[in-house]
C-alpha atoms as an extended CHARMM CRD file, in Angstrom:
* protein
*
        95  EXT
         1         1  MET       CA             15.5030000000        2.7740000000        1.6740000000  PROA      1               0.0000000000
         2         2  PRO       CA             12.6100000000        4.4870000000       -0.1060000000  PROA      2               0.0000000000
         3         3  ALA       CA              9.1680000000        4.1210000000        1.4340000000  PROA      3               0.0000000000
         4         4  ALA       CA              5.7190000000        5.5710000000        0.8610000000  PROA      4               0.0000000000
         5         5  ARG       CA              2.4430000000        5.6030000000        2.7490000000  PROA      5               0.0000000000
         6         6  PHE       CA             -0.7860000000        5.6290000000        0.7360000000  PROA      6               0.0000000000
         7         7  LEU       CA             -4.3410000000        6.2970000000        1.8940000000  PROA      7               0.0000000000
         8         8  ILE       CA             -6.9050000000        5.0600000000       -0.6020000000  PROA      8               0.0000000000
         9         9  SER       CA            -10.5900000000        5.9630000000       -0.4170000000  PROA      9               0.0000000000
        10        10  GLY       CA            -13.6130000000        4.7890000000       -2.3610000000  PROA      10              0.0000000000
        11        11  LYS       CA            -15.0150000000        1.2690000000       -2.5420000000  PROA      11              0.0000000000
        12        12  VAL       CA            -11.8290000000       -0.3650000000       -1.3060000000  PROA      12              0.0000000000
        13        13  GLN       CA            -12.9510000000       -2.6020000000        1.5510000000  PROA      13              0.0000000000
        14        14  GLY       CA            -14.5410000000       -5.9980000000        0.9460000000  PROA      14              0.0000000000
        15        15  VAL       CA            -13.4010000000       -6.0780000000       -2.7130000000  PROA      15              0.0000000000
        16        16  TRP       CA            -10.0520000000       -7.9150000000       -2.4000000000  PROA      16              0.0000000000
        17        17  PHE       CA             -8.1550000000       -4.6050000000       -2.5200000000  PROA      17              0.0000000000
        18        18  ARG       CA             -5.6850000000       -5.5290000000        0.2360000000  PROA      18              0.0000000000
        19        19  ALA       CA             -5.0850000000       -9.0270000000       -1.1510000000  PROA      19              0.0000000000
        20        20  GLY       CA             -4.5180000000       -7.5960000000       -4.6290000000  PROA      20              0.0000000000
        21        21  THR       CA             -2.1690000000       -4.9970000000       -3.1820000000  PROA      21              0.0000000000
        22        22  ARG       CA             -0.1900000000       -7.7520000000       -1.4680000000  PROA      22              0.0000000000
        23        23  GLU       CA              0.0730000000       -9.7120000000       -4.7290000000  PROA      23              0.0000000000
        24        24  GLN       CA              1.3710000000       -6.6500000000       -6.5570000000  PROA      24              0.0000000000
        25        25  ALA       CA              3.7820000000       -5.7370000000       -3.7530000000  PROA      25              0.0000000000
        26        26  LEU       CA              5.2460000000       -9.2470000000       -3.6010000000  PROA      26              0.0000000000
        27        27  ARG       CA              5.6210000000       -9.3320000000       -7.3910000000  PROA      27              0.0000000000
        28        28  LEU       CA              7.5120000000       -6.0240000000       -7.1540000000  PROA      28              0.0000000000
        29        29  GLY       CA              9.7010000000       -7.1240000000       -4.2290000000  PROA      29              0.0000000000
        30        30  LEU       CA              8.2130000000       -4.6340000000       -1.7470000000  PROA      30              0.0000000000
        31        31  ARG       CA              7.8090000000       -4.9710000000        2.0160000000  PROA      31              0.0000000000
        32        32  GLY       CA              5.1660000000       -3.3830000000        4.2530000000  PROA      32              0.0000000000
        33        33  HSD       CA              1.4400000000       -3.7910000000        4.7830000000  PROA      33              0.0000000000
        34        34  ALA       CA             -2.1010000000       -3.0090000000        3.6480000000  PROA      34              0.0000000000
        35        35  SER       CA             -4.6760000000       -2.3240000000        6.3670000000  PROA      35              0.0000000000
        36        36  ASN       CA             -8.3640000000       -1.4600000000        6.5160000000  PROA      36              0.0000000000
        37        37  LEU       CA             -9.0490000000        1.7430000000        8.4460000000  PROA      37              0.0000000000
        38        38  ALA       CA            -12.1620000000        2.3700000000       10.5260000000  PROA      38              0.0000000000
        39        39  ASP       CA            -13.2040000000        5.2520000000        8.2370000000  PROA      39              0.0000000000
        40        40  GLY       CA            -13.4640000000        2.9520000000        5.1860000000  PROA      40              0.0000000000
        41        41  ARG       CA            -10.1060000000        3.7680000000        3.6390000000  PROA      41              0.0000000000
        42        42  VAL       CA             -7.1850000000        1.4040000000        3.1020000000  PROA      42              0.0000000000
        43        43  GLU       CA             -3.7060000000        2.3360000000        4.2750000000  PROA      43              0.0000000000
        44        44  VAL       CA             -0.7170000000        0.9310000000        2.3950000000  PROA      44              0.0000000000
        45        45  LEU       CA              2.8900000000        1.2030000000        3.5240000000  PROA      45              0.0000000000
        46        46  ALA       CA              5.3980000000        0.1440000000        0.8870000000  PROA      46              0.0000000000
        47        47  VAL       CA              9.1530000000       -0.1260000000        1.4440000000  PROA      47              0.0000000000
        48        48  GLY       CA             11.6150000000       -1.0010000000       -1.3130000000  PROA      48              0.0000000000
        49        49  ALA       CA             13.0280000000        0.2010000000       -4.6030000000  PROA      49              0.0000000000
        50        50  GLY       CA             11.7100000000        3.5440000000       -5.8030000000  PROA      50              0.0000000000
        51        51  ASP       CA             10.6500000000        2.2620000000       -9.2230000000  PROA      51              0.0000000000
        52        52  ALA       CA              8.7410000000       -0.6180000000       -7.5820000000  PROA      52              0.0000000000
        53        53  ILE       CA              6.9200000000        1.8540000000       -5.3130000000  PROA      53              0.0000000000
        54        54  GLU       CA              5.9990000000        3.8900000000       -8.4050000000  PROA      54              0.0000000000
        55        55  GLN       CA              4.5830000000        0.7780000000      -10.0950000000  PROA      55              0.0000000000
        56        56  LEU       CA              2.5660000000       -0.0580000000       -6.9840000000  PROA      56              0.0000000000
        57        57  ALA       CA              1.2920000000        3.5380000000       -6.8220000000  PROA      57              0.0000000000
        58        58  HSD       CA              0.0790000000        3.2130000000      -10.4040000000  PROA      58              0.0000000000
        59        59  TRP       CA             -1.7650000000       -0.0340000000       -9.5540000000  PROA      59              0.0000000000
        60        60  LEU       CA             -3.3100000000        1.5220000000       -6.4240000000  PROA      60              0.0000000000
        61        61  GLN       CA             -4.9960000000        4.2040000000       -8.5380000000  PROA      61              0.0000000000
        62        62  SER       CA             -7.4280000000        1.6000000000       -9.8540000000  PROA      62              0.0000000000
        63        63  GLY       CA             -6.8440000000       -1.3980000000       -7.5690000000  PROA      63              0.0000000000
        64        64  SER       CA             -8.5910000000       -4.7300000000       -7.7740000000  PROA      64              0.0000000000
        65        65  PRO       CA            -11.2850000000       -5.3570000000      -10.4220000000  PROA      65              0.0000000000
        66        66  LEU       CA            -14.1610000000       -4.8900000000       -7.9500000000  PROA      66              0.0000000000
        67        67  ALA       CA            -12.7130000000       -1.7430000000       -6.3620000000  PROA      67              0.0000000000
        68        68  ARG       CA            -13.5490000000        1.8690000000       -7.1240000000  PROA      68              0.0000000000
        69        69  VAL       CA            -10.7750000000        4.2480000000       -6.1310000000  PROA      69              0.0000000000
        70        70  ASP       CA            -12.0430000000        7.7820000000       -5.5710000000  PROA      70              0.0000000000
        71        71  MET       CA             -8.8680000000        9.2630000000       -4.1300000000  PROA      71              0.0000000000
        72        72  MET       CA             -5.3200000000        8.2520000000       -3.3190000000  PROA      72              0.0000000000
        73        73  GLU       CA             -3.1120000000       10.2770000000       -1.0160000000  PROA      73              0.0000000000
        74        74  ARG       CA              0.6190000000        9.6300000000       -0.9460000000  PROA      74              0.0000000000
        75        75  ARG       CA              3.3150000000       10.5920000000        1.5120000000  PROA      75              0.0000000000
        76        76  ASP       CA              6.8820000000        9.5960000000        0.8080000000  PROA      76              0.0000000000
        77        77  ALA       CA              8.3140000000        8.3720000000        4.0500000000  PROA      77              0.0000000000
        78        78  GLY       CA             11.9900000000        7.4650000000        3.6650000000  PROA      78              0.0000000000
        79        79  ALA       CA             13.9840000000        7.6380000000        6.8760000000  PROA      79              0.0000000000
        80        80  ASP       CA             11.2300000000        9.3420000000        8.9080000000  PROA      80              0.0000000000
        81        81  LEU       CA              9.2180000000        6.1440000000        9.4800000000  PROA      81              0.0000000000
        82        82  ASP       CA              8.4670000000        5.3090000000       13.0870000000  PROA      82              0.0000000000
        83        83  ALA       CA              9.9350000000        2.0940000000       14.4810000000  PROA      83              0.0000000000
        84        84  ASP       CA              6.5090000000        0.4290000000       14.4880000000  PROA      84              0.0000000000
        85        85  ASP       CA              5.8210000000        1.2270000000       10.8200000000  PROA      85              0.0000000000
        86        86  ASP       CA              7.2340000000       -1.9850000000        9.3210000000  PROA      86              0.0000000000
        87        87  HSD       CA             10.3580000000       -0.2050000000        8.0730000000  PROA      87              0.0000000000
        88        88  GLU       CA             12.2740000000       -3.3980000000        8.7940000000  PROA      88              0.0000000000
        89        89  ALA       CA              9.5340000000       -5.8340000000        7.7640000000  PROA      89              0.0000000000
        90        90  THR       CA             10.7170000000       -8.7760000000        5.7030000000  PROA      90              0.0000000000
        91        91  GLU       CA              7.4830000000       -9.3240000000        3.7620000000  PROA      91              0.0000000000
        92        92  PHE       CA              4.2610000000       -7.6160000000        2.7310000000  PROA      92              0.0000000000
        93        93  GLN       CA              1.3190000000       -8.3220000000        5.0240000000  PROA      93              0.0000000000
        94        94  VAL       CA             -2.4360000000       -7.8730000000        4.8860000000  PROA      94              0.0000000000
        95        95  ARG       CA             -3.7080000000       -6.6440000000        8.2330000000  PROA      95              0.0000000000
């Protein structure tokens, strides 16, 4: 199943970015998670249909209304996900 890992930098913590990401992911039928990182970035892992991942990627470029996205890195991560990377998650979580 297609999967992608995103690292988003800018003003993305404390602005409902992860909650907004979860809303979008659930609307698109994606599984995975959104997590704050210690360096101020947000990490998003999305697993699901390729077109849904593309739609989420588009949303992540601007994010929630209060966010300011400076940079988004993407790594497609199909079958090479580690076992602890939510590859078999049944929902989308905010961590």
